[in-house]
N, C-alpha and C positions, 0 to 999 in steps of 0.2 A: 452471799456477798454481803460484806459488812459495809458500813456507811461512809466510806471515803473513796474518792476517785481523783484521777488527774486528767486534765485537758490542757496540755501546754503548747500544742501545735496551733497553727492558724486554721481557720475554718476551711480554707481552700485545700489544705493538706488532707483534711478529713473527707471533703467532697471528692477529691481525686481518688481516694481509696474505693469509692463506690463505682468508679468507671462510668459515670453518668455525665456526658458532655453538655447536657441541657444548661440553660442559663438559670442560676439559682438566685433567688432574692435573699441577699445576705443582710440580715438584721443584727448580726453579731459584730461585724467590723472586719477590717482587713488585717489587723495586727495579730501576732501570735497571742493566744489566750493566756499563756504563762500562769496556769493555775495548777498547783502541785499538791493541794490538800483540800479538795472541795468537800464541804460538809453538806448533809441534808438541809433542806430549806433554802439552799443557795441557788441562784439562777445558773443553769447549765446549758451549754450549746446543744440544741436538738435539731436534727434534720427530719423534715417531713414534707408531705405533698398535700396541698389543698386545691381548691378550685382554680387558683391562679398559677399552679405549677409547683415545682420544688422550692423550698425555702429553708433558711437556717435562722433559728430564733433562740433567744435566751429564755428558758422556762424554769420555774421553781421546781426543784427536785423534791417530790413528795406530793401526794394527792389523796384526798378522801372525799366520799360523796357528802352532799349537804346534810344528810340525815345522820351521819356518823359523828355526832358531837361528843366531846369529852375524851377524845383519844388522839394521839399523835397521828399525823398523816403518814401512812406507810411510804417507804421509798422503793420497795421491791414488791413484786407479785409472783407467786409460785405458778409456773407454767401448768401444773397439774390442776389448778383451780381457777385461773384467771378468766378463761373463756366461759365458764359455767356458773361461777359464783355470783351472788347478787351484789357484792361489794364493788366489783369493777365493771359491772354490766354496762353502765352508762358510757364508759370510755373505751370499751373493748373495740369498737369500730375505728377509733382514732389512733392509728399506728404511727410510730416514729422510730427513728434510729438515734441512739445516743452514742456518739463517737467518743471513745476515751483512749488515752494512752496507757492506762492501767488502773488498778485499784488496790486498796490495802485490806489485808486481813490481819487480825490480831489473834495470837494463839497463846493460851495459858500453858506455859511450860514449867509451871511449878515455882517460879521465882516471884519476887514481890510485884513485878509488873508483867503485863502480857507482852510477848514478842511480836513486833510488827513485821509483816512480810509484804513486799510489793510484788504484785502479780501483773505480768504483761505478756504480750505475744513474744515468742522466741525470736521471730524475724524482725522485731522492732516496729512493725506496721501497726496502725491504729486498730483497736477492737471496735467493732460496730455492734452495739448491744440493742437487742429487740426491746422496744418500749411502747407504752400506750399512755395517753394522757388527755387532758382537757385543754384545748387550745382556742379559746374564744376571745382572748384579748382583754380579760378582766382579772380581778384579784383572786378569783377562784381557780385560775389555771394552775396546772401542775402535771407532773408525769411520774411514772414508776418504771423501773427497769425489771424486765421479766427474768426470773431465775429458774434454774433447773437443778436437779440432783447432780452432785459433783462426781458421780460414779465414773470410774475410769481415769480420774485425774483430780488433783487438789484435795482428795479426801483427807489426807493427813493435815491439811491446813484448815479447811472448812467444808461443811457438808453441802453447801450451795455455791453456785457460780452463775454469772450472767449468761443468758442465751446470746451467743455471738454468731 
């Protein structure tokens, strides 16, 4: 999964896709998000559960542990390594769902510029991406989207895709 996504629906539309009728603490707002080209390090709507129940928050896309200085914060984590590697160990227990309308992939087709492709669900419903993150309410918060091998689909566009 490359580094751009869309979230243009309202948070209630995303929550409805979960079929969870509980009362959600909505810290995102009531209006449609109308975000069509979200870049890494940008706050993104994330759904999660804490001690107070289900909640929707805006959280920075990208995270790295405090000891990983001098490198950009990753925005994705490989499902093959995320549960066992030391890099994401601290946030592995902190699960979330990142609801998206779709994401972009750029393919080098030999021209002067890469060709962008917009990937979304065929039925038009939101994609609910598996995510983990740090959600403590301070400047170190962030999250990553878990990705898997694109075997069986999308291989001609990209070798990774979000776990949906």
